[in-house]
N, C-alpha and C positions, 0 to 999 in steps of 0.2 A: 536398542543401543542408546547409551546415555551420553549426552554431549555437555561439554563444560560451558556454563553460561558465564558471562562477563562478571568481574568482581563487583562492578557498580550495581548490576541488577541484583546480585545476591544480597548486598548490603541493604539495598532499597527494600527488598522483600522481607528481610529479617526485621528491619526497623519498623515496617508497617504491619508486621504480623501476618503477612499473606504467604504462607509456605505453599499454598495450593497452586500457585502460578508456575512453579518449577516443572511440575508434571505436564501441564498444558503447554508450556514452552517446548518441552522435549518432543511432544507429539507433533507440534507444528513444525519444528525444525526437521524432524525425520521426514515429513512430507515434502518439505522444500528441498532437502538433500536428495530425496528420491527423484524429484523433478529435475534438478540440475545435473544429476548423474544418469538420467534416462537415456536409453538408446535412441529415443525420438528427439530430433532436433527441435521440433515444434514444442514439445514438452519442456525441453531445456530453456528455450527462449521464454516461454510462458512463466516458468518458475522464476527466472531472473526478473521478469517484469513485476511479478508479485513481490519479490524481495525488495525491489527498488522503491516500493511505496508502502510496505507493510510495517516498517519500524521494528521488525524482529531483531533481537540482539543475541548473538551466539557466536563465540569465538570459533568453534569448529566449522560452522557454516561458512563464515567468511574466509577462513583459511582454505577451505575446499574451493571456493570461487577463485581465490588467488592462484591456487594450483592449476585450475582450468585455464585461466588467462595465461599463465606462464607457459603452459604446454601448447597453447593454441594460437597465440597472437602472431607468431612468425610463420605459421603454416601458409601454404598457397591459398589465396583467397578466391572464393566464389561468393556470390551475393548473399546467400543464406549464412555462410560462415562469418562474413563481416557483420551481419545483423546479430548473430549470436554473440560475438566478441564485444560488440558495442553495448549490448544489454548486460553482459557480464561486468563490464566496466562500471555501468550505472549501478548495478547491484552491489559491487564492491564499495563504491562511494557511499552507498546507503548505510554502511556500517558506522559511518561517522568517525572512523578511527584514522587519525593522521598517519599512522605507520604505513598505510597502503598508498600514500601519495607517491612514494618513490617508485612503486611498481607502475602506477598509472602514468607517471611522468616518463618512465621507460617505454611504455607502450606508445605514448604520444610521440615519442621521438623515433622509435625503431619499427613500428608496425608497417608492413608493406601496403596497408590499406589506408587511403586518405580518410575514409569514413571512420575507421576505428581510431585513427590518430586524433581526429576531431572530438569524438565522444570521450576518449580517454583524457584529453586535455580538459574538456568541460567537466568531466566527473571529478578530476583532481581538485578543481576550483570549488566544487560543491560539498566537499567533505565537511567543512565547518558548519555549513548550513544544515546538512543532514544531522550533525551532532546535536544542534539546537532543536531540530525537529523531533529527534528521538527522545529528548528529555520530556517533551510534551506528550508523546505517545505512550511512554512508559512510566508516567507519573502514577504511582500506585495508591496515593492517599484516599482516592475516591473509588477504588476498584470494587466491583461487585463479586462476591465469592461464588455466585451462581454462574458467572461467566468465565470463559477461558481467558488466558492472557491475550490471545488474538482478538477476542470479542471486546475485552476491556480497552484495548488500544483503539479499536474502531469507535467505541463510544467517546474516548478522549478526543479523537480526531473530529468527530461530529460536533462536539461541544466546544472545540477550540475557536479562537477568533480568526484563525487562518482559513480563508475560503478555499485555498488550494488543498488543504488537509481534508476539509469536508468533502471535496470532490473525489479525492483519492479514496476516502472511506467508502463513498457510494460505489465507486468502480470495483473495489474489493468485494463488497456485498453482492453486486450483480454477478461477479465471476464465481462467487462461492456462497450460494444462497442457504446452505445448511448452517444457519447461525441462529442464535437465541432470539426469541421474540423481542427481548428488551433492546436488542440492537436495532431492529426494525422500528420500534417505538421511538428510539432516539433519532432515527433518520426522519421519521414523520414530524417530530417536534422541531428538528432543524429546518426542514422544508417550510413548515408553517412560519417559523421565526423569520426566515429569509424572505418569505412572501410579505410579511407585515412590515418589514423594513427594506422593501424591494430596491435593488440597485440594477440598473440596466446595462452595466458593463458586461462584456462577453464572458469573463470568468464566472461572475455570479450567476448569469443565466444558464451557462453550461453546467455549473454545479447543481443548480436546481433541476435541470433536465436529468442529470444522473441520479439525483435523489428520487425523482419520479420513477426511473427505471428500477431503482432499488426497492421501492414500495411495490411495484408491479411484481418483482421477483419473489416477494413474500408470499404471494398467492392468497393473501388474507383480505377479504372484502371490507373489513372494518376500516381500511385506509381509504376507501373511496371518498368518504366525507372530507378527509384532509386534502385529497387531490382536487376535489370539486371546489374547495375553498381557494386553493391556489389558482385554479383555472378562472374562477369568477372574480379574482382580484388582481389580474395582470393584463397588461396591454401587449405583452410579448407574444408575437406569433409563434416563435419557437417553443416557448413554454406552454402555450395553449395546445400545441401539437403533442408534446410529450405527456401532458396531464391527460389528454383525451386518450392516448394510446394506453397509458397505465390504467385508467378507469375501465377501458374496454377489456383489458387483460384480466382484471379482477372481477368482472361481472360474470 
């Protein structure tokens, strides 16, 4: 099934000469659509979680999420259903499209669940932030033709100045390890750079811990040297723990 990508992405791809990404985008979107339409609530929630940090842009995908929210946010609430609706709101905000603010405002006012109301309200406020984030993720001027659109976005995230984007990229890699070696190489480079300019704040340390997990997920022992470099150059107990675990996994 072919899904319509947003006009902005089409223009960007044409201007940069990268027509290859449209096919990759379609494959990725189909997987995400299958996830949010799954009979398994766990798979639906996991797909929404992935969408909320992936930067994928596709009109059909977000219209489907909007439909799911409209059909479900007023239903009788159990704990798991509230969790699902909350993540769907976050996933819809990740579109970065202001047209969905009205629906999220509606949910924040009329949902019978206080939890869903809160997440819908928060999600509506984050739409502009997601729009700026998506510009970084989908910048195509440095994309590698050997990588899929998803993999190129991951590399953009890892190379960005935003530490939270680096962490999100690492989380995606851990959850979906079937990715090109170039992505793991970018993760290793990012980890080493962060180690050399080490910051002890919780976000930076947590991001480096996730990058250790990402390298462990590669299954490639060549990254042991990078992990040992980090372990030998940090005073963080948490980071020492995760580097040790990653090194053990790769031996």
